[in-house]
C-alpha distance (Angstrom), angle and dihedral (degrees) to the residues before:
residue distance angle dihedral
M1 . . .
Q2 3.79 . .
E3 3.80 116.6 .
P4 3.79 111.8 -108.9
T5 3.77 123.1 -137.1
Y6 3.78 117.5 -134.2
N7 3.80 111.5 -81.9
S8 3.81 111.6 -155.3
E9 3.81 89.0 -153.1
C10 3.81 91.0 67.2
P11 3.81 115.0 101.8
M12 3.80 117.3 -108.1
A13 3.78 125.6 -116.6
T14 3.79 121.9 -102.9
T15 3.80 112.8 -123.8
T16 3.79 127.7 -160.9
I17 3.79 123.1 -175.0
A18 3.81 105.5 -136.5
Y19 3.81 98.2 -177.4
Q20 3.78 145.6 -11.6
Y21 3.82 123.4 -162.6
R22 3.78 136.0 167.8
L23 3.80 108.8 -123.2
V24 3.81 108.3 -125.4
N25 3.81 92.6 -166.3
C26 3.84 90.7 51.3
P27 3.82 105.0 47.0
G28 3.80 113.1 -147.9
R29 3.81 94.3 21.0
T30 3.81 131.7 106.4
I31 3.80 129.3 -165.1
V32 3.80 118.3 -143.6
G33 3.81 122.3 -170.6
M34 3.80 118.5 -157.6
L35 3.79 136.3 -178.7
V36 3.83 113.0 -142.6
E37 3.81 117.6 -164.8
Y38 3.80 122.7 -171.2
P39 3.78 122.3 -162.3
P40 3.81 116.3 -143.4
N41 3.83 108.8 -62.6
G42 3.82 90.1 10.3
A43 3.79 120.9 155.1
T44 3.79 141.8 172.7
P45 3.82 121.5 -139.6
P46 3.81 118.7 -114.2
H47 3.80 110.1 -72.0
R48 3.80 150.4 152.5
H49 3.79 131.3 -131.3
G50 3.81 107.8 -122.8
G51 3.80 95.9 -97.5
A52 3.81 92.7 -53.8
S53 3.78 127.2 143.9
V54 3.80 104.8 -124.7
S55 3.79 133.8 -161.3
A56 3.78 125.4 177.0
Y57 3.81 139.4 -173.0
V58 3.81 125.6 -159.0
I59 3.82 110.9 -127.6
H60 3.80 97.2 -176.8
G61 3.78 139.2 -12.7
S62 3.80 127.3 21.8
L63 3.78 129.9 -75.9
L64 3.78 134.7 -155.8
N65 3.79 108.7 -135.9
K66 3.81 132.7 -179.5
M67 3.79 125.9 174.9
N68 3.79 124.2 -167.0
D69 3.83 108.4 -44.9
E70 3.80 95.6 -29.0
P71 3.81 119.1 120.6
M72 3.78 117.3 -87.6
R73 3.81 113.9 -98.0
M74 3.77 132.9 -160.5
I75 3.79 109.4 -135.8
E76 3.78 115.3 -163.0
R77 3.80 133.8 -163.8
G78 3.80 109.9 -53.3
G79 3.81 92.9 22.1
S80 3.77 124.9 119.5
W81 3.78 142.6 -171.1
Y82 3.80 142.1 -165.4
E83 3.80 129.3 -138.0
A84 3.79 119.0 -161.4
P85 3.82 119.1 -141.3
G86 3.80 110.3 -75.2
C87 3.81 93.8 20.7
H88 3.81 114.2 152.3
H89 3.81 108.7 -132.4
R90 3.81 98.3 -153.8
I91 3.83 99.9 172.0
S92 3.80 125.1 29.2
A93 3.80 113.1 158.1
N94 3.76 146.0 134.1
A95 3.81 106.8 -99.1
S96 3.81 91.1 -147.5
Q97 3.79 128.2 78.2
T98 3.83 90.8 -163.4
E99 3.84 110.3 30.3
P100 3.82 130.4 60.1
A101 3.81 122.7 -120.1
A102 3.80 132.7 -159.5
F103 3.77 138.9 -173.3
F104 3.78 137.8 179.7
V105 3.79 118.4 -130.3
N106 3.81 133.0 -165.6
F107 3.79 121.6 -156.5
I108 3.81 122.4 -164.1
I109 3.79 103.7 -163.5
D110 3.78 140.4 164.9
S111 3.82 105.4 -86.6
E112 3.80 93.6 -141.7
T113 3.82 92.1 52.9
L114 3.81 91.6 49.5
E115 3.81 92.5 47.8
R116 3.81 93.2 46.4
E117 3.82 98.1 44.6
G118 3.80 101.8 25.9
P119 3.81 127.2 -139.0
S120 3.83 92.6 -46.0
V121 3.83 87.0 78.2
L122 3.82 88.0 71.8
L123 3.81 91.8 70.1
Q124 3.81 113.9 35.1
Y125 3.81 109.0 178.4
D126 3.79 120.3 -148.7
A127 3.82 110.0 -95.2
E128 3.81 95.4 -108.7
Y129 3.83 90.9 59.2
K130 3.82 101.3 44.2
D131 3.83 94.8 92.4
I132 3.82 91.8 47.1
V133 3.81 91.1 52.0
A134 3.81 92.2 46.2
R135 3.84 90.9 52.8
K136 3.81 91.7 48.0
M137 3.81 91.9 49.9
Q138 3.81 91.7 51.5
A139 3.82 92.7 51.3
């Protein structure tokens, strides 16, 4: 399968923060759990996660996923992945043009960073996509 480039016409995912807790056994760290739901043909622009360690699990559907310069992977229901701090998430998209997809993601992030910058630090879009995302969020 050929790697897609981000198409700004694709619908964005819906995100819902399910929980946020300070980790008492890891001072200075917070865990945030988030549900991410893609409509058919949905995609997220290239991004990073504010220095967080990230793990995700696909609840339903299939996702196209590319980290850094690694090959793109299709991750199906029941699959998971890990992103190290600083990882560049280059492709994040629903693999289907007709069916929705969803995954649950956990972020382990510096508590001070999260408190200072708020939840937007969890999804830091590449500079060339920030205006596109802002327009989509206003619509």
